C-alpha positions as CSV (number, residue, x, y, z in Angstrom):
1,M,-7.0,-38.8,9.0
2,E,-4.4,-37.3,6.6
3,V,-0.8,-36.5,8.0
4,N,-1.3,-32.6,8.0
5,L,-4.0,-32.9,9.8
6,I,-2.4,-34.4,12.1
7,G,0.4,-31.6,12.7
8,L,-2.4,-29.2,12.5
9,Y,-4.1,-30.6,15.5
10,L,-0.6,-31.6,17.6
11,V,0.3,-27.7,17.1
12,L,-3.0,-26.7,18.5
13,F,-2.8,-28.8,21.4
14,I,0.5,-27.4,22.1
15,I,-0.9,-24.3,22.1
16,A,-3.8,-24.8,24.1
17,G,-1.3,-26.3,26.5
18,M,0.6,-23.1,26.6
19,I,-2.5,-21.4,27.2
20,A,-3.4,-23.2,30.1
21,Y,0.5,-23.4,31.8
22,A,1.3,-19.5,31.2
23,G,-1.8,-18.1,30.7
24,I,-2.8,-15.8,27.3
25,E,-0.1,-12.8,28.1
26,G,3.0,-15.2,29.0
27,T,2.0,-17.0,25.9
28,M,1.8,-14.0,23.8
29,D,5.6,-13.1,25.9
30,V,6.7,-16.7,24.0
31,F,5.5,-16.0,20.5
32,V,6.9,-11.9,20.7
33,Y,10.4,-13.5,21.9
34,L,10.7,-15.7,18.9
35,N,9.5,-13.1,16.4
36,L,12.1,-11.0,18.3
37,Q,14.8,-14.6,17.6
38,L,13.6,-15.0,14.2
39,R,14.1,-11.2,13.2
40,L,17.9,-11.2,14.8
41,V,18.6,-14.6,12.9
42,Y,17.5,-13.0,9.8
43,I,19.8,-9.6,10.8
44,N,23.0,-11.1,11.0
45,F,22.6,-13.2,7.7
46,R,22.2,-9.7,5.8
47,K,25.1,-8.6,8.3
48,E,27.6,-11.1,6.7
49,I,26.3,-10.8,3.6
50,M,26.8,-6.7,3.9
51,K,30.5,-7.5,5.2
52,F,31.7,-10.1,2.6
53,K,31.1,-8.0,-0.2
54,L,32.7,-4.7,1.7
55,K,35.7,-6.9,2.2
56,R,35.9,-8.0,-1.2
57,G,34.6,-4.3,-2.5
58,L,38.3,-2.9,0.0
59,D,40.1,-5.6,-1.4
60,K,40.2,-5.1,-5.1
61,M,40.6,-1.3,-4.0
62,R,42.9,-2.6,-2.7
63,N,44.6,-4.0,-5.5
64,N,44.0,-1.4,-7.9
65,Y,45.2,1.2,-5.8
66,L,48.4,-0.9,-4.9
67,K,49.1,-1.5,-8.8
68,E,49.3,1.9,-9.5
69,L,51.4,3.0,-6.4
70,E,54.0,0.4,-8.4
71,K,53.8,2.2,-11.9
72,L,54.6,5.2,-10.3
73,N,57.1,4.2,-8.3
74,D,58.4,2.5,-11.9
75,K,58.7,5.5,-13.4
C-alpha cells in the first residue's frame, strides 16, 4: 500500500471513531470549532500585518512632520 492511502485510511478511521463516540452532531461541532479557530488565526495574522503597515506609515508621517517643524523653527 502507498503511504498516501495509509494516511487516508487513518483519517477515515479517526472520523468514524469520532462519529461512533460523539455522534454526528458532536463530530460536526468539533469541525465547526476547528474551522472557527483557523479563521481566527488568519484574522489575527492579517491584523498583525495591518498593524505593522499602519505603524510604519505613521512613523513616516511623523518623521516628515518633525522635519517640516524643524525647518519652520529654523527660519
